[in-house]
N, C-alpha and C positions, 0 to 999 in steps of 0.2 A: 143667079145674079141678073140675068137678062130681064127678069120680071120686075126687078127693083131699081136698076141703075138708071137714074135720071136726076136732074138738078133738084127737083122738089123733094127728094129723099136724102139730100146731102145736108150735113150739119152746117155748111156755109151758106145755104140758100136762105134768103131773106125776102119778105114780102112787105110792101108798104102801100097803104091805101092813100091815093092822091085824089085831088078834085077831078082830074081827067081819067081816073081809073086806077087799077092796080099796077104797081111797078114791082118787078121781080129782079133781083140781082144777086150776085155772088159776093159775099163779104170778104172772101179770101182774095179773089182776083180783082174785085172792084168793077166788074162788067155787068151790064144789064143782061138778063138771060130769060129763058122761058121755062116753064115747069117741066116740059118733056125733053129739053136739050140734054145731051150727054157729053161729058168731058172726061179725060183720063185722070183728072185730079180728084175725082169723086171720093168723098169720105162719108159713108152712110151714117145716119143717126143711130143711136143705141136701139131704138125701137125697130128700125129696119134690119139691123144686125140680128136681133132676136127673131124677127119674122123669117129671115133667110135661114137661120139655124133650125127653126122649126120645120121649114119646108125641106131642107137638105141636111139632115143630121150627119155628122161625121162618123 
């Protein structure tokens, strides 16, 4: 999980292109964030779950 856990891999991560540059935020919390930030509320996307399962099969 340590290789995958970051805001950019969360299903709540959103990116918007603005005139002044990219804006990244959490749609769940409503806060601006960065791609590499980590929070305990992380909910990975299905694609990331599949990658984690391939790397560490149960």
